[in-house]
KOLTORMI-210686 format. One record per residue (C-alpha): residue number from 1; residue in three letters; x, y, z. Coordinates in Angstrom, 1 decimal, m for minus. Layout:
# residues N
@i:NUM, aa:ALA, X:X, Y:Y, Z:Z
...
This chain:
# residues 414
@i:1, aa:MET, X:0.4, Y:0.1, Z:m0.1
@i:2, aa:THR, X:1.5, Y:2.9, Z:m1.1
@i:3, aa:THR, X:0.9, Y:6.6, Z:0.5
@i:4, aa:LYS, X:2.1, Y:10.1, Z:m0.1
@i:5, aa:PHE, X:4.1, Y:12.4, Z:1.7
@i:6, aa:LYS, X:5.3, Y:15.2, Z:1.7
@i:7, aa:TYR, X:9.2, Y:16.0, Z:1.7
@i:8, aa:GLU, X:11.0, Y:19.3, Z:2.3
@i:9, aa:ALA, X:15.1, Y:18.8, Z:1.0
@i:10, aa:LYS, X:18.6, Y:20.6, Z:0.1
@i:11, aa:ASP, X:20.1, Y:20.2, Z:m3.2
@i:12, aa:ALA, X:23.6, Y:20.2, Z:m4.2
@i:13, aa:ALA, X:24.1, Y:23.5, Z:m4.0
@i:14, aa:GLY, X:22.5, Y:24.5, Z:m0.6
@i:15, aa:LYS, X:18.7, Y:25.2, Z:m2.4
@i:16, aa:LEU, X:15.5, Y:23.9, Z:m0.2
@i:17, aa:VAL, X:13.7, Y:21.4, Z:m2.4
@i:18, aa:LYS, X:9.8, Y:21.2, Z:m1.5
@i:19, aa:GLY, X:7.5, Y:18.2, Z:m3.3
@i:20, aa:MET, X:5.1, Y:15.1, Z:m3.4
@i:21, aa:LEU, X:6.5, Y:11.8, Z:m3.5
@i:22, aa:THR, X:4.1, Y:8.3, Z:m3.1
@i:23, aa:ALA, X:6.2, Y:5.3, Z:m1.8
@i:24, aa:ALA, X:5.2, Y:2.6, Z:0.5
@i:25, aa:SER, X:7.4, Y:3.7, Z:3.7
@i:26, aa:GLN, X:9.1, Y:7.1, Z:4.8
@i:27, aa:THR, X:12.3, Y:5.0, Z:4.5
@i:28, aa:GLU, X:11.5, Y:4.4, Z:1.1
@i:29, aa:VAL, X:11.4, Y:8.3, Z:m0.1
@i:30, aa:VAL, X:14.7, Y:8.9, Z:1.9
@i:31, aa:ALA, X:16.4, Y:6.7, Z:0.0
@i:32, aa:ASP, X:14.6, Y:8.2, Z:m3.3
@i:33, aa:LEU, X:15.3, Y:11.4, Z:m2.4
@i:34, aa:ARG, X:19.3, Y:10.8, Z:m1.7
@i:35, aa:ARG, X:19.2, Y:8.7, Z:m5.1
@i:36, aa:ARG, X:18.6, Y:12.2, Z:m6.3
@i:37, aa:ASN, X:21.5, Y:13.4, Z:m4.1
@i:38, aa:LEU, X:18.9, Y:15.5, Z:m1.9
@i:39, aa:GLN, X:19.9, Y:15.6, Z:1.5
@i:40, aa:PRO, X:16.1, Y:15.1, Z:3.2
@i:41, aa:ILE, X:15.4, Y:17.7, Z:6.0
@i:42, aa:ASP, X:11.4, Y:16.8, Z:6.4
@i:43, aa:VAL, X:9.2, Y:14.0, Z:5.4
@i:44, aa:THR, X:5.5, Y:13.5, Z:6.1
@i:45, aa:ARG, X:2.5, Y:12.2, Z:5.2
@i:46, aa:ALA, X:0.7, Y:14.1, Z:3.6
@i:47, aa:GLY, X:m1.8, Y:15.9, Z:5.3
@i:48, aa:THR, X:m0.4, Y:14.5, Z:9.0
@i:49, aa:PHE, X:1.7, Y:17.3, Z:10.0
@i:50, aa:GLU, X:m0.4, Y:20.4, Z:10.0
@i:51, aa:ALA, X:m2.7, Y:18.3, Z:12.2
@i:52, aa:MET, X:0.0, Y:16.7, Z:14.7
@i:53, aa:PHE, X:1.5, Y:20.5, Z:15.5
@i:54, aa:ALA, X:m1.8, Y:22.6, Z:15.2
@i:55, aa:GLY, X:m1.5, Y:25.6, Z:18.0
@i:56, aa:GLY, X:2.2, Y:25.7, Z:17.9
@i:57, aa:GLY, X:1.8, Y:25.0, Z:21.9
@i:58, aa:ALA, X:3.9, Y:22.8, Z:24.3
@i:59, aa:PRO, X:1.6, Y:19.5, Z:24.8
@i:60, aa:ALA, X:m0.5, Y:19.7, Z:28.0
@i:61, aa:GLY, X:1.1, Y:20.1, Z:31.2
@i:62, aa:LYS, X:4.3, Y:20.7, Z:30.4
@i:63, aa:LYS, X:6.1, Y:23.3, Z:31.4
@i:64, aa:THR, X:7.2, Y:26.0, Z:29.1
@i:65, aa:ALA, X:10.2, Y:28.4, Z:29.1
@i:66, aa:LYS, X:10.8, Y:32.3, Z:27.7
@i:67, aa:ARG, X:14.2, Y:31.3, Z:27.3
@i:68, aa:ALA, X:17.3, Y:29.0, Z:26.1
@i:69, aa:SER, X:19.2, Y:27.0, Z:28.8
@i:70, aa:ALA, X:20.0, Y:22.8, Z:29.6
@i:71, aa:LYS, X:20.8, Y:21.0, Z:32.2
@i:72, aa:LYS, X:23.8, Y:19.7, Z:32.9
@i:73, aa:GLY, X:24.5, Y:16.3, Z:29.8
@i:74, aa:GLU, X:22.0, Y:16.8, Z:28.5
@i:75, aa:LEU, X:23.2, Y:18.3, Z:25.4
@i:76, aa:ASP, X:26.2, Y:15.7, Z:25.0
@i:77, aa:VAL, X:22.6, Y:13.1, Z:25.3
@i:78, aa:PHE, X:20.9, Y:15.0, Z:22.4
@i:79, aa:THR, X:24.3, Y:15.6, Z:20.3
@i:80, aa:ARG, X:25.0, Y:11.3, Z:20.3
@i:81, aa:GLN, X:20.9, Y:10.9, Z:19.8
@i:82, aa:LEU, X:20.4, Y:13.5, Z:17.1
@i:83, aa:SER, X:23.5, Y:12.2, Z:14.8
@i:84, aa:THR, X:22.0, Y:8.4, Z:15.3
@i:85, aa:MET, X:18.6, Y:9.0, Z:14.1
@i:86, aa:LEU, X:20.1, Y:11.0, Z:10.9
@i:87, aa:ALA, X:22.8, Y:8.1, Z:10.6
@i:88, aa:ALA, X:19.7, Y:5.6, Z:10.6
@i:89, aa:GLY, X:18.1, Y:7.9, Z:8.0
@i:90, aa:ILE, X:15.3, Y:9.7, Z:9.9
@i:91, aa:PRO, X:14.9, Y:13.7, Z:7.8
@i:92, aa:MET, X:16.2, Y:15.9, Z:10.1
@i:93, aa:LEU, X:13.4, Y:18.2, Z:11.0
@i:94, aa:GLU, X:12.0, Y:15.0, Z:12.0
@i:95, aa:ALA, X:14.4, Y:13.6, Z:14.2
@i:96, aa:LEU, X:14.8, Y:17.6, Z:15.8
@i:97, aa:GLU, X:11.2, Y:17.3, Z:16.6
@i:98, aa:ILE, X:11.2, Y:13.9, Z:18.3
@i:99, aa:LEU, X:13.8, Y:15.2, Z:20.7
@i:100, aa:ALA, X:12.3, Y:18.8, Z:20.9
@i:101, aa:GLU, X:9.4, Y:16.4, Z:22.7
@i:102, aa:GLN, X:11.6, Y:14.3, Z:24.9
@i:103, aa:ALA, X:12.9, Y:17.6, Z:25.7
@i:104, aa:GLU, X:13.9, Y:16.9, Z:29.6
@i:105, aa:SER, X:13.8, Y:20.5, Z:30.8
@i:106, aa:PRO, X:11.3, Y:23.3, Z:30.1
@i:107, aa:GLY, X:14.4, Y:25.5, Z:28.6
@i:108, aa:PHE, X:16.2, Y:22.6, Z:26.4
@i:109, aa:ALA, X:12.8, Y:22.0, Z:24.7
@i:110, aa:TYR, X:12.5, Y:25.9, Z:24.1
@i:111, aa:CYS, X:15.5, Y:25.9, Z:22.6
@i:112, aa:LEU, X:14.9, Y:22.9, Z:19.9
@i:113, aa:ASP, X:10.8, Y:24.6, Z:19.5
@i:114, aa:ARG, X:13.1, Y:27.9, Z:18.2
@i:115, aa:VAL, X:15.5, Y:26.1, Z:16.1
@i:116, aa:VAL, X:12.8, Y:23.7, Z:14.3
@i:117, aa:THR, X:10.3, Y:26.8, Z:13.5
@i:118, aa:ASP, X:13.8, Y:28.5, Z:12.2
@i:119, aa:ILE, X:14.5, Y:25.3, Z:10.2
@i:120, aa:ARG, X:10.9, Y:24.7, Z:9.2
@i:121, aa:SER, X:11.3, Y:28.1, Z:8.0
@i:122, aa:GLY, X:14.5, Y:27.5, Z:5.5
@i:123, aa:SER, X:17.0, Y:27.9, Z:7.8
@i:124, aa:ASP, X:20.2, Y:25.8, Z:8.0
@i:125, aa:LEU, X:20.4, Y:23.7, Z:11.8
@i:126, aa:SER, X:23.5, Y:25.9, Z:11.9
@i:127, aa:LYS, X:22.2, Y:29.0, Z:12.0
@i:128, aa:ALA, X:19.0, Y:28.2, Z:13.7
@i:129, aa:MET, X:21.5, Y:27.3, Z:16.0
@i:130, aa:GLU, X:23.8, Y:30.1, Z:16.7
@i:131, aa:PRO, X:21.2, Y:32.3, Z:18.8
@i:132, aa:HIS, X:20.8, Y:30.5, Z:21.5
@i:133, aa:LYS, X:24.9, Y:30.3, Z:22.6
@i:134, aa:ALA, X:23.4, Y:30.1, Z:26.2
@i:135, aa:VAL, X:22.8, Y:26.1, Z:24.8
@i:136, aa:PHE, X:25.0, Y:25.8, Z:21.6
@i:137, aa:SER, X:28.5, Y:27.4, Z:21.7
@i:138, aa:ASN, X:30.7, Y:28.4, Z:19.1
@i:139, aa:ILE, X:32.6, Y:25.0, Z:18.8
@i:140, aa:TYR, X:29.0, Y:23.6, Z:18.4
@i:141, aa:VAL, X:27.6, Y:26.0, Z:15.8
@i:142, aa:SER, X:31.2, Y:26.1, Z:13.7
@i:143, aa:MET, X:31.2, Y:22.2, Z:13.6
@i:144, aa:VAL, X:27.9, Y:21.7, Z:12.4
@i:145, aa:ARG, X:28.5, Y:24.4, Z:10.1
@i:146, aa:ALA, X:30.8, Y:22.3, Z:9.0
@i:147, aa:GLY, X:29.1, Y:19.1, Z:8.6
@i:148, aa:GLU, X:26.4, Y:20.8, Z:7.0
@i:149, aa:ALA, X:29.1, Y:22.4, Z:4.2
@i:150, aa:SER, X:30.5, Y:18.3, Z:3.8
@i:151, aa:GLY, X:27.2, Y:16.5, Z:3.4
@i:152, aa:GLN, X:28.5, Y:14.5, Z:6.8
@i:153, aa:ILE, X:26.2, Y:16.1, Z:9.4
@i:154, aa:ASP, X:25.6, Y:13.0, Z:11.1
@i:155, aa:VAL, X:29.5, Y:11.8, Z:10.6
@i:156, aa:ILE, X:30.2, Y:15.4, Z:12.4
@i:157, aa:LEU, X:27.9, Y:14.8, Z:15.4
@i:158, aa:THR, X:29.0, Y:11.2, Z:16.5
@i:159, aa:ARG, X:32.8, Y:13.6, Z:16.7
@i:160, aa:LEU, X:31.0, Y:16.4, Z:18.8
@i:161, aa:ALA, X:29.1, Y:14.0, Z:21.2
@i:162, aa:GLU, X:32.4, Y:12.0, Z:21.5
@i:163, aa:TYR, X:34.0, Y:15.4, Z:21.9
@i:164, aa:LEU, X:31.3, Y:16.6, Z:24.9
@i:165, aa:GLU, X:31.9, Y:12.9, Z:26.6
@i:166, aa:SER, X:35.6, Y:13.0, Z:27.0
@i:167, aa:SER, X:35.2, Y:17.3, Z:28.0
@i:168, aa:ALA, X:32.2, Y:16.2, Z:30.6
@i:169, aa:ARG, X:34.6, Y:13.6, Z:31.7
@i:170, aa:LEU, X:37.8, Y:15.2, Z:32.2
@i:171, aa:ARG, X:35.9, Y:18.2, Z:34.1
@i:172, aa:SER, X:34.2, Y:14.9, Z:36.7
@i:173, aa:GLU, X:38.0, Y:13.7, Z:37.5
@i:174, aa:ILE, X:38.7, Y:17.8, Z:38.2
@i:175, aa:LYS, X:35.9, Y:17.8, Z:40.5
@i:176, aa:ALA, X:36.3, Y:14.3, Z:41.9
@i:177, aa:ALA, X:40.2, Y:14.9, Z:42.6
@i:178, aa:MET, X:39.3, Y:18.7, Z:43.6
@i:179, aa:THR, X:36.8, Y:18.0, Z:46.0
@i:180, aa:TYR, X:38.3, Y:16.2, Z:49.0
@i:181, aa:PRO, X:41.4, Y:18.7, Z:49.9
@i:182, aa:VAL, X:38.7, Y:21.5, Z:49.6
@i:183, aa:ILE, X:35.9, Y:20.1, Z:51.8
@i:184, aa:SER, X:38.6, Y:18.4, Z:54.3
@i:185, aa:LEU, X:40.5, Y:22.7, Z:54.3
@i:186, aa:PHE, X:36.9, Y:24.1, Z:55.3
@i:187, aa:LEU, X:36.8, Y:21.1, Z:58.1
@i:188, aa:VAL, X:40.6, Y:21.7, Z:60.0
@i:189, aa:LEU, X:39.9, Y:25.4, Z:59.1
@i:190, aa:GLY, X:36.3, Y:25.5, Z:61.0
@i:191, aa:ILE, X:38.3, Y:23.2, Z:63.5
@i:192, aa:ALA, X:41.0, Y:25.0, Z:64.7
@i:193, aa:CYS, X:38.3, Y:28.3, Z:64.9
@i:194, aa:PHE, X:36.0, Y:26.5, Z:67.1
@i:195, aa:LEU, X:38.6, Y:25.4, Z:69.6
@i:196, aa:MET, X:40.4, Y:28.9, Z:69.4
@i:197, aa:MET, X:37.4, Y:30.9, Z:69.9
@i:198, aa:GLY, X:35.5, Y:28.5, Z:72.1
@i:199, aa:ILE, X:37.8, Y:26.4, Z:74.1
@i:200, aa:VAL, X:40.8, Y:28.1, Z:74.3
@i:201, aa:PRO, X:39.4, Y:31.1, Z:76.3
@i:202, aa:SER, X:38.0, Y:29.6, Z:78.6
@i:203, aa:PHE, X:41.9, Y:28.5, Z:79.9
@i:204, aa:LYS, X:43.2, Y:31.8, Z:80.5
@i:205, aa:PRO, X:41.4, Y:32.3, Z:83.9
@i:206, aa:VAL, X:42.9, Y:29.1, Z:84.6
@i:207, aa:PHE, X:46.6, Y:29.9, Z:83.5
@i:208, aa:GLU, X:46.5, Y:33.5, Z:85.4
@i:209, aa:SER, X:45.6, Y:31.8, Z:88.4
@i:210, aa:LEU, X:48.7, Y:28.7, Z:88.3
@i:211, aa:GLU, X:52.2, Y:30.3, Z:89.6
@i:212, aa:VAL, X:53.8, Y:28.6, Z:86.9
@i:213, aa:ASP, X:55.9, Y:30.1, Z:83.6
@i:214, aa:LEU, X:53.8, Y:29.1, Z:80.7
@i:215, aa:PRO, X:55.2, Y:27.2, Z:77.8
@i:216, aa:GLY, X:56.2, Y:29.6, Z:74.5
@i:217, aa:LEU, X:53.7, Y:27.1, Z:73.0
@i:218, aa:THR, X:51.1, Y:28.0, Z:75.3
@i:219, aa:VAL, X:51.9, Y:31.8, Z:75.3
@i:220, aa:ALA, X:51.3, Y:31.7, Z:72.2
@i:221, aa:ILE, X:48.2, Y:29.9, Z:71.3
@i:222, aa:MET, X:46.1, Y:32.0, Z:74.4
@i:223, aa:ASP, X:47.6, Y:35.4, Z:72.2
@i:224, aa:THR, X:46.2, Y:33.6, Z:68.9
@i:225, aa:ALA, X:42.8, Y:33.2, Z:70.4
@i:226, aa:THR, X:42.8, Y:36.1, Z:72.7
@i:227, aa:PHE, X:42.8, Y:38.2, Z:69.0
@i:228, aa:MET, X:40.5, Y:36.2, Z:67.3
@i:229, aa:THR, X:37.9, Y:36.3, Z:69.9
@i:230, aa:ASP, X:38.7, Y:40.6, Z:70.6
@i:231, aa:TYR, X:39.3, Y:41.3, Z:66.8
@i:232, aa:TRP, X:37.0, Y:38.6, Z:65.3
@i:233, aa:TYR, X:35.6, Y:41.6, Z:63.1
@i:234, aa:VAL, X:38.8, Y:42.4, Z:62.2
@i:235, aa:ILE, X:39.6, Y:38.9, Z:60.7
@i:236, aa:PHE, X:36.6, Y:37.7, Z:58.8
@i:237, aa:GLY, X:36.2, Y:42.2, Z:57.5
@i:238, aa:GLY, X:39.4, Y:41.8, Z:56.7
@i:239, aa:LEU, X:39.0, Y:38.4, Z:54.4
@i:240, aa:GLY, X:35.7, Y:39.5, Z:53.2
@i:241, aa:ALA, X:37.9, Y:42.7, Z:52.1
@i:242, aa:ALA, X:40.1, Y:40.1, Z:49.7
@i:243, aa:VAL, X:37.8, Y:38.0, Z:48.7
@i:244, aa:VAL, X:36.2, Y:40.7, Z:47.4
@i:245, aa:GLY, X:39.5, Y:42.6, Z:46.2
@i:246, aa:LEU, X:40.1, Y:39.6, Z:44.3
@i:247, aa:ARG, X:37.2, Y:38.9, Z:42.1
@i:248, aa:VAL, X:37.7, Y:42.8, Z:41.3
@i:249, aa:ALA, X:41.2, Y:42.3, Z:40.0
@i:250, aa:VAL, X:40.7, Y:38.9, Z:38.6
@i:251, aa:LYS, X:37.8, Y:41.0, Z:36.4
@i:252, aa:THR, X:40.7, Y:43.0, Z:34.7
@i:253, aa:PRO, X:42.7, Y:41.4, Z:31.6
@i:254, aa:ALA, X:45.8, Y:41.9, Z:33.9
@i:255, aa:GLY, X:44.8, Y:39.9, Z:36.9
@i:256, aa:ALA, X:42.7, Y:37.7, Z:34.7
@i:257, aa:TYR, X:46.1, Y:36.1, Z:32.9
@i:258, aa:ALA, X:47.9, Y:36.6, Z:36.2
@i:259, aa:ARG, X:45.4, Y:34.0, Z:38.1
@i:260, aa:ASP, X:45.5, Y:32.1, Z:34.9
@i:261, aa:SER, X:49.3, Y:31.9, Z:35.5
@i:262, aa:LEU, X:49.4, Y:31.3, Z:39.0
@i:263, aa:PHE, X:47.3, Y:28.6, Z:38.1
@i:264, aa:LEU, X:49.4, Y:26.7, Z:36.1
@i:265, aa:ARG, X:52.7, Y:27.2, Z:38.5
@i:266, aa:VAL, X:50.4, Y:26.4, Z:42.8
@i:267, aa:PRO, X:52.3, Y:23.5, Z:43.6
@i:268, aa:VAL, X:50.8, Y:20.4, Z:43.3
@i:269, aa:PHE, X:47.8, Y:21.0, Z:41.3
@i:270, aa:GLY, X:49.7, Y:23.4, Z:38.8
@i:271, aa:ILE, X:51.0, Y:20.3, Z:37.4
@i:272, aa:LEU, X:47.2, Y:19.0, Z:36.6
@i:273, aa:PHE, X:45.8, Y:21.9, Z:35.6
@i:274, aa:LYS, X:48.5, Y:22.5, Z:33.2
@i:275, aa:LYS, X:47.8, Y:19.4, Z:31.7
@i:276, aa:VAL, X:43.7, Y:19.7, Z:31.6
@i:277, aa:ALA, X:44.2, Y:23.2, Z:29.4
@i:278, aa:LEU, X:46.8, Y:20.9, Z:27.3
@i:279, aa:SER, X:44.5, Y:18.0, Z:26.8
@i:280, aa:ARG, X:41.4, Y:20.6, Z:26.5
@i:281, aa:PHE, X:42.9, Y:22.5, Z:23.5
@i:282, aa:ALA, X:44.5, Y:19.5, Z:21.9
@i:283, aa:ARG, X:41.0, Y:17.7, Z:21.6
@i:284, aa:THR, X:39.2, Y:20.7, Z:20.7
@i:285, aa:PHE, X:42.2, Y:21.7, Z:17.7
@i:286, aa:SER, X:41.6, Y:18.5, Z:16.4
@i:287, aa:THR, X:37.9, Y:18.1, Z:16.6
@i:288, aa:LEU, X:37.7, Y:20.9, Z:15.0
@i:289, aa:ILE, X:40.0, Y:20.4, Z:11.7
@i:290, aa:LYS, X:38.8, Y:16.9, Z:11.6
@i:291, aa:SER, X:35.9, Y:17.9, Z:10.9
@i:292, aa:GLY, X:36.9, Y:20.9, Z:8.3
@i:293, aa:VAL, X:36.8, Y:23.6, Z:10.4
@i:294, aa:PRO, X:39.2, Y:26.0, Z:8.2
@i:295, aa:ILE, X:42.4, Y:26.0, Z:10.7
@i:296, aa:LEU, X:42.4, Y:29.9, Z:11.7
@i:297, aa:GLY, X:38.8, Y:29.9, Z:12.6
@i:298, aa:ALA, X:39.4, Y:26.0, Z:14.2
@i:299, aa:MET, X:42.4, Y:28.4, Z:16.3
@i:300, aa:GLU, X:40.0, Y:31.3, Z:17.0
@i:301, aa:ILE, X:37.6, Y:29.2, Z:18.3
@i:302, aa:VAL, X:40.1, Y:27.0, Z:20.0
@i:303, aa:SER, X:41.4, Y:30.6, Z:21.7
@i:304, aa:ALA, X:38.2, Y:31.4, Z:23.1
@i:305, aa:THR, X:37.0, Y:28.1, Z:24.7
@i:306, aa:SER, X:40.7, Y:27.2, Z:26.0
@i:307, aa:GLY, X:39.4, Y:28.4, Z:30.0
@i:308, aa:ASN, X:43.1, Y:29.8, Z:30.4
@i:309, aa:LEU, X:44.5, Y:33.3, Z:29.0
@i:310, aa:VAL, X:48.0, Y:31.7, Z:29.1
@i:311, aa:ILE, X:47.0, Y:29.5, Z:26.6
@i:312, aa:THR, X:44.7, Y:31.8, Z:24.6
@i:313, aa:LYS, X:47.6, Y:34.0, Z:24.0
@i:314, aa:ILE, X:50.1, Y:31.4, Z:22.9
@i:315, aa:VAL, X:47.0, Y:30.4, Z:20.3
@i:316, aa:ASP, X:46.6, Y:34.3, Z:19.5
@i:317, aa:ASP, X:50.5, Y:34.3, Z:18.7
@i:318, aa:ALA, X:50.2, Y:30.9, Z:16.6
@i:319, aa:ARG, X:46.7, Y:32.5, Z:14.5
@i:320, aa:ASN, X:48.9, Y:35.6, Z:13.6
@i:321, aa:SER, X:52.0, Y:33.3, Z:13.0
@i:322, aa:VAL, X:50.0, Y:31.2, Z:10.2
@i:323, aa:ARG, X:48.1, Y:34.7, Z:9.0
@i:324, aa:ASN, X:51.3, Y:35.9, Z:8.2
@i:325, aa:GLY, X:51.9, Y:32.7, Z:6.2
@i:326, aa:GLU, X:55.1, Y:32.0, Z:8.7
@i:327, aa:SER, X:54.7, Y:28.8, Z:10.9
@i:328, aa:LEU, X:52.2, Y:27.2, Z:13.3
@i:329, aa:ALA, X:54.7, Y:25.2, Z:15.8
@i:330, aa:ASP, X:57.2, Y:28.3, Z:16.2
@i:331, aa:PRO, X:54.7, Y:30.3, Z:19.2
@i:332, aa:PHE, X:54.4, Y:27.0, Z:20.7
@i:333, aa:MET, X:58.2, Y:26.4, Z:21.2
@i:334, aa:LYS, X:58.7, Y:29.6, Z:22.5
@i:335, aa:SER, X:56.5, Y:29.2, Z:25.1
@i:336, aa:THR, X:57.3, Y:27.9, Z:28.3
@i:337, aa:ILE, X:53.6, Y:25.5, Z:29.1
@i:338, aa:PHE, X:54.1, Y:23.4, Z:25.8
@i:339, aa:PRO, X:56.0, Y:20.9, Z:26.4
@i:340, aa:PRO, X:58.9, Y:20.2, Z:23.7
@i:341, aa:MET, X:57.0, Y:16.5, Z:22.4
@i:342, aa:VAL, X:53.5, Y:18.6, Z:22.1
@i:343, aa:CYS, X:55.6, Y:21.3, Z:20.3
@i:344, aa:LYS, X:57.8, Y:18.7, Z:18.0
@i:345, aa:MET, X:53.8, Y:16.9, Z:17.4
@i:346, aa:ILE, X:52.6, Y:20.1, Z:16.1
@i:347, aa:SER, X:55.9, Y:21.4, Z:14.2
@i:348, aa:ILE, X:55.9, Y:17.2, Z:12.8
@i:349, aa:GLY, X:51.5, Y:17.5, Z:11.7
@i:350, aa:GLU, X:51.7, Y:20.7, Z:10.0
@i:351, aa:ARG, X:54.1, Y:19.4, Z:7.4
@i:352, aa:SER, X:52.6, Y:16.1, Z:7.3
@i:353, aa:GLY, X:49.3, Y:17.2, Z:7.1
@i:354, aa:ALA, X:48.3, Y:15.2, Z:9.4
@i:355, aa:LEU, X:47.8, Y:17.6, Z:12.2
@i:356, aa:ASP, X:44.3, Y:16.6, Z:13.2
@i:357, aa:SER, X:45.3, Y:12.9, Z:14.0
@i:358, aa:LEU, X:48.6, Y:13.9, Z:16.1
@i:359, aa:LEU, X:46.6, Y:16.5, Z:17.9
@i:360, aa:GLU, X:44.3, Y:13.5, Z:18.4
@i:361, aa:LYS, X:47.1, Y:11.5, Z:20.0
@i:362, aa:ILE, X:48.2, Y:14.6, Z:22.5
@i:363, aa:ALA, X:44.8, Y:14.6, Z:23.8
@i:364, aa:GLU, X:44.8, Y:10.8, Z:24.5
@i:365, aa:PHE, X:48.1, Y:11.2, Z:26.0
@i:366, aa:TYR, X:46.9, Y:13.7, Z:28.7
@i:367, aa:ASP, X:43.8, Y:12.4, Z:29.5
@i:368, aa:GLN, X:45.5, Y:9.7, Z:30.6
@i:369, aa:GLN, X:48.0, Y:11.7, Z:32.2
@i:370, aa:VAL, X:45.3, Y:14.2, Z:34.0
@i:371, aa:GLU, X:43.6, Y:10.2, Z:35.2
@i:372, aa:ALA, X:47.0, Y:9.1, Z:36.6
@i:373, aa:GLU, X:47.4, Y:12.9, Z:38.2
@i:374, aa:VAL, X:43.9, Y:12.4, Z:39.3
@i:375, aa:ASN, X:44.6, Y:8.8, Z:40.9
@i:376, aa:GLY, X:48.0, Y:10.3, Z:42.5
@i:377, aa:LEU, X:46.6, Y:13.6, Z:44.2
@i:378, aa:THR, X:43.3, Y:11.7, Z:45.6
@i:379, aa:ALA, X:46.4, Y:9.0, Z:47.3
@i:380, aa:MET, X:48.9, Y:11.9, Z:48.7
@i:381, aa:ILE, X:46.6, Y:14.5, Z:49.7
@i:382, aa:GLU, X:44.8, Y:11.9, Z:52.4
@i:383, aa:PRO, X:47.2, Y:11.3, Z:54.3
@i:384, aa:ILE, X:48.5, Y:15.2, Z:53.9
@i:385, aa:MET, X:45.7, Y:16.8, Z:55.4
@i:386, aa:ILE, X:44.9, Y:13.6, Z:58.3
@i:387, aa:ALA, X:48.6, Y:15.8, Z:58.7
@i:388, aa:VAL, X:48.1, Y:18.5, Z:58.7
@i:389, aa:MET, X:44.7, Y:17.9, Z:60.4
@i:390, aa:GLY, X:46.3, Y:16.4, Z:63.4
@i:391, aa:ILE, X:49.7, Y:19.0, Z:63.9
@i:392, aa:VAL, X:46.8, Y:21.8, Z:64.2
@i:393, aa:VAL, X:44.1, Y:20.4, Z:66.7
@i:394, aa:GLY, X:46.9, Y:18.4, Z:68.2
@i:395, aa:GLY, X:49.4, Y:21.4, Z:68.6
@i:396, aa:ILE, X:46.4, Y:23.3, Z:70.2
@i:397, aa:VAL, X:45.3, Y:20.1, Z:72.3
@i:398, aa:LEU, X:49.3, Y:20.1, Z:73.5
@i:399, aa:ALA, X:49.1, Y:23.7, Z:74.4
@i:400, aa:VAL, X:46.6, Y:23.8, Z:76.3
@i:401, aa:PHE, X:47.8, Y:20.4, Z:78.6
@i:402, aa:LEU, X:51.5, Y:21.6, Z:78.5
@i:403, aa:PRO, X:51.3, Y:24.3, Z:81.6
@i:404, aa:ILE, X:49.1, Y:21.3, Z:83.5
@i:405, aa:PHE, X:52.0, Y:18.8, Z:83.2
@i:406, aa:LYS, X:54.2, Y:21.7, Z:84.0
@i:407, aa:LEU, X:52.3, Y:22.7, Z:87.1
@i:408, aa:GLN, X:51.9, Y:18.5, Z:88.2
@i:409, aa:GLU, X:56.2, Y:18.2, Z:87.7
@i:410, aa:LYS, X:56.0, Y:21.1, Z:90.4
@i:411, aa:LEU, X:53.8, Y:19.7, Z:92.7
@i:412, aa:SER, X:55.9, Y:16.9, Z:92.2
@i:413, aa:GLY, X:59.0, Y:18.0, Z:93.5
@i:414, aa:GLY, X:57.6, Y:20.2, Z:96.2
């Protein structure tokens, strides 16, 4: 049994083509269009589309939003699903409509609804996504645009999904590495403040009534506790002012650059931050080049999405070098951030035309390095924090009990 289908497709020149075909199934229509060198955008049974979407509103009971947004991980899942549906032969518009219906968050549903509306009006997917920067980043839109130009949008979306998943995994590893030391540090500071301001001052009258010379540790702890109790507002006010001052400072170009430079050189964690930055640089650059984005455009996106102004400056210098007809690798070699191994691989990739493959190897190498670094830090930080807590808390307790021991010795000797 055959049915009439209404279709929208684009020819090799990107021109929108509309028409009707009679076929046994939607899959046959898609195959027929591809045999004619047309890229299917939408294929629906004649007369059903308008009834299905009459009213243009969201389904009853579903929350609506007025601006585009996406929950954590929602874009990753959407990208993977869209690439799979397109590879299976489902037309672009139908795939987006299905995913819009399935969107969990109202903000993402709103975003996809707007994208569907724009595509239905004849817009390209990349142009429909571009206004929603809160959801679709520059790298996302650029890769989709490259996929449209090459006619391999499903392949590009698969690469994009892999990139997003790798980035999410990297962020998860960094979060795991930072969570334990941060929580432990706050616990140590909290316990120390409680002892110094709530417990130690109560021993002052007792120590003053003793006719013994107080040990130096006890005197230092008591003086510190007295100062913290009497001038707590100065301490917390100073800390608050310092935090505000730092936040203002890092909003300036020089302050932000100094902060990012410090992150790459701070003891213990600096090595981890550096490896994360190099992994992100290599993976983003590789993914863009492999997807067909021109190298200057790719470097502009890498610069904007590096997450570190030191890396941004180096990439900008390399971009200017390429624009002036000079070597891509030279600015990286002059920097102290990029290791010689990375610089040599970039240089070899530039000369051999295999830059995307070598950058992917660099990204894979540093992903492994980050994982090893996270495991090493986790194993190292736990005993360090336990030792710090023991020294701080033990020192305060010892300072309190030393005069009692000294008094006991005096009484015993008397």
